N, C-alpha and C positions, 0 to 999 in steps of 0.2 A: 183816604187818609192813612198815612203810614205811621207806624209806632216807632219811636226812637229806641235804640238799644242803649240803655243806660247801665253803667257799671260803677262800682265804688273803688276809688283809688286807695291803696293800702298805706300810702304815704301821708295823705291829708284827710282821708275818709270823706271826700266830697264825691257826690254823684255827678258823673260826666258822661258825655257821649262816647260810646265804645270806640268809634273811629279815631278819636283823638287821644288814644292811650296805648301804652305798650302792654301787650299780653304775654305773660310768662306761664308756661304750662309744664308740669311734671307729668310725663306719660305714665299711665296706670301700670302697664306691664313691665317695662324696662326701668322705669324710674329716671330716665333721661330727661333733661330740662331743655325746653325749646323756647326761643324768643319769637314772638309773633308767628305762631304756627298756623297752618291751614286748619280748616274745621274738621279734618279727618283724624286729628290726634285727640284721643280721649284721656282725661286725667284731671288732676287738680290744677286749677288756673287762678291767677291773680292778675290784677291790672294796676298799672302805675301811670301817673301823668307824665308828660314830657318835662315837667318842672324839675329843675335841678334839686331844689330843697326836698321834694317828695322822694326822689331817688336816694339822696343822702340820708334822709330820715329812715327809709326802709332798711338801709345797710347798718346805720348807727344802732338802731334798736333791735336789729336782727329780725325784723318783721317778715321780710321776704322768706327767710328760711323757715320761720315758724308757720306761716300760712301755707307754704308748699310742703311742709313736713319733709324737708330735705336739706342736706348740707350744700352750701354754695361755694363754688370755686372762685378764686381770684380772677380767672379767665372770664367767667360769666359776668362778674361785677364790672370788669373792664369793658366787655361788649356792651353792657347796658349803658355805661357812661358814654361810650362812643356813639351809640344810637341817640342818646339824649343831646349830645353836643352837635351831632349832624342835624338833628331836627331844629335846634335853636339857630344854627347857621342858616338853614334853609328858610326859616321864618324871618331871618334878618335881625334877630335879637342878640346874636353873638358875632363878634368880629372874627375874621378868619385866623388871626394870629393868636387868639386866646387859647 
C-alpha cells in the first residue's frame, strides 16, 4: 500500500496530490527561486494548482511572495503563467489560440 503525497495549494487551500501541482522553492542559501525543482534543492517551498484562478489569486493577494518570504519578479510570474497555459493546453482545456 502506497501513501499519497498530498500538499495544500496556496491559491485555493485545497489538499491535492503533489504530482498534479506546481512546486515553487526559494533556495535556503542563495535565495534563488526555482519552479518545479528536483529534490536536492532545500529551502522554503509552496505548491499551486495548475488552475488559472489559483495562480491569479496567489499574485493578486501577494500570497506567493508572503509564503516564500521573497520578492517576485515579473519574469517569474510570466514563467508560472506560461507553465499553467501549457498544462491546460496539454490537458485539452485551452485552445491553442488563447
